[in-house]
N, C-alpha and C positions, 0 to 999 in steps of 0.2 A: 142438109149436110149429112154425109155418110158417117157410119160409126168410126171408120178409119180417120176421117178428117176431124171428127169430134175428139178422138183420142189425142191427135196431134195438137189440137188447140189447148188442151189442158196441160200447162207447164208448171203447175204448182203441186206440192205434196197435198193430197186430199184425204180426208177422212170420209167424205160423203159425196160420191159421184151422183149425178142427177138420177133420180128415180129409185134410189136405194135408201132404205131406212137408215137413220143416223147410227143405230147401234150395230149395224152389220159389219162394216169393214174394220180391221184392226187400226189402232191409232197411228201406226207408222207406215201404213200402206201407202204406196205411191202409184200414180198413174204412169203410163209409159213416157209421157212428155216430161213429167217431173223427174223421173229416173234419168232420162237423157240429160236434162239440165244439171242434175246433181253430179253426174260423172264427167261432164265436158271439160272441167278444169284439168283433170288427170288424163283424160282421153279426148283431145280436141276433135278427133275425127269420128267420134261416136254419133250415131244417128238413129232415129226411130226405125228406119228400114233395116239397119244392121241388127238392132235388138230383135226385131220380128224375124229376121233370117235365122238368128241363133235359136229362137223358139221353134222355127220350122225344122231345124236340125235336131230337135229334141234335147237341146242343152239347157233350156229354160222351160219352166212350166208354171207361169203365174196363175194366180187365182182369177176367176172370171166372176163378175157380178151378174145378176139376172139380166141386166141390160146389155151385157156383152163387153163391158170395160175390163181391161187387164188391171190387176192390182198386184204390185210387187211388195213382198214382205222384206224385212231386214235380211232374212236368209237368202232371198232371191237376189238382193242387191249385192251381198257378199259373194254369191256364186258368180254373178255376172262380172264383178270386179276381178275375180280369180281368172275367169275365162279370158278377159281382155288383157290382163297382165301376161298370161301364158302365151297369148298370140303376139303381143308386142315385145316382151322381154326375152322369152324363151323360144320364140320363132316356131311354135308348134302348130301343126295342122289340126283341124277340128276333130278328126278321128282320134288323134293321140290325146287331145285335151279331154275328150269324152272318157278315155281310159284313165287319165290322170284323176279326173273327178270321181270316177267309179272306185278308184283305189284309195280314196279318202283325202285327196289333195284339197286343201282349203286356203282361204285368203291369208291365214297366218303363216302358211308355208311359202308364200310368194311375196318377195320384197316390194314395197312401194318405192318410188323414186327417192333416193336418199335414205331409205330405211334398210332394215335387215330382215331377211327371211328367217322363218323358223328353223330350228335345228333339225338334224336328221337327214335321212337319205333323200327326202323330197327336195332338199335345197339344191338349186342348180345355178350355174353361172348365166348371167344375162347374155343374150345373143344379140349381135348387132343387126340393124336393119339393112336391107339392100339399097335403100334410097339415099342414105347419107351416113357419115360417121356419127357415133352416138351423141357426142357433145360438141363436135366441131373444134375441140381443143387440139393443139399441136404440142409435141414434146421434142425437146432437143435430145441428142444422143446421150448427154449426161443424165437427163431426166429418165430416159428409157432404161439406161443401165442401173440407175439407182433404184427404180421401182421394180424392175424385173430380176435384178441381180445377175444380169447377163454379162458374159465376157464381151467387151467391145469388139474383139476379133470375130466373134460369132455374128454380131450384127453386121459387120462388114462382109462376112461370108454370105449372109442371107441376101444382101444387096447384090453381090457378085453373081449369085445364082437366080436373081430376079424374083425371089420370094417376097421381098419388100422393096419399095422404091424410095420412099422419103420425098421431101420437097425442099429445094434450096431457097432460102430467103436471106438476102443480105449476107451471103457467104456462109450461112449456117444451115445445116441439114436438120429438118424437122420431120417427125413421123406423126400420123394421126392415131387415134385411139385403137382402131382395128389393127394397125401394124404393130403397135405396142403390145397388144395381146398375142399377136403371132409370135413376137420375140419371146414373150413369157412362155408360150406353149413349147416353142423350140428349145428354150433353156431347160425345160423339164425333160425333153427328149434327149438333150445333150448329156444328161446324167447317165444315160444308157449307151453312150457312144454314137448317137445319131448326130451327124453334122449337116451343114448346109447342102453339101453335094448329094446327100441321101434324100433330100426333099424334092428333087426334081420330079419324082413320081407323083408326089402330092400336087405340085404346081401344074404338071401336065394334066392330071385328072381334073383339077378344078377348072382349068382352061377349057377342057372338052365339055364338061358339064355346063359351064356358062354358055358356051356356043350352042349347045343343044337347047337349053332353055330359051335363049335368045331366038333361035330358029322357030320354036313353038309359038312364042308370043310376040315376035317382031311386029306384025301388022298392028296389033292392038297397042303396043308400046309407042308406035309412031303416030297413033291416031291423034287428030286435033280435038276430038271429043274428050273433054276433061273427065267425064264420068267413065267412059270406056277405058281411058288410059289409067285411071285410078284402079279400076277393076283388074286391069292387066298387071299392075304393080302388086296388088294383093295376091293375084294368082301366082306371080313370080316368087313371092316370099313363101307361099304355100308349097309350091313345087320344090323350092330349095330345101324346105324343111323335110319334105317327103323323101327327096333324094339323099339327104343327110342321114335320115333314119334308115333308109334302105342300105346305104353303105355300111352303117353300123351293124345291121343284121347280117350282111354278107361277111363282114369281117369276123363277127362272133362265130358264125357257122364254120369258117375256115380255121379259126383258132381252136375250136373244139376238136378238130381233126388232129391238131398238133399235140394237144394234151391228152387226147383219147388213146 
């Protein structure tokens, strides 16, 4: 059995990997298998290969035993949890995550599901996944208006301009969580006089970007190979995050010209 296979076979937190004196590893050290098992409740798609990939990207640096086993400390576990939450909830590419960690971003700054992130500038809003709405929940117009404090006429205007669509069920219009958050964002813009008709540029830009990313990844997304398709979905989310970051940078650059 190779070292890699041996590591994968160890799925319990261990204090003593084979061939290492009992006093050497810290009490809370975990093998890669145990680490994977400990995180799979919150991150069902976690895998040993993904943890190794993050290590290859210099985001993790576990201690190694003389026999070559990886041992993850409590700090390593917290760092990995932070990385995975930033990927899942904030939709950040690894390059940006590396910068976030270097700037001092920690697990306490990133909210767990149902939890609250730490205070300060590091707090960010959860970003939706490209694969499905966050919770699968649907909201009536009354729900959306109550939660976002939007003017019902604004919601209707957003539908007229194709910014949101909604879904008719038994004669009642419902909106998913992403559409609800779109209404919330537009409500904030409406305070500055931005209406639905002004959002055509945003919608057109989003449609063009989606078409570009689809063109780049279409063959892999249509693949019948489950692994290849999953890799394509992850690449799609990463590209979406990168393009979002790029748009932000370009916008900031142009706004500096206005205030300069």
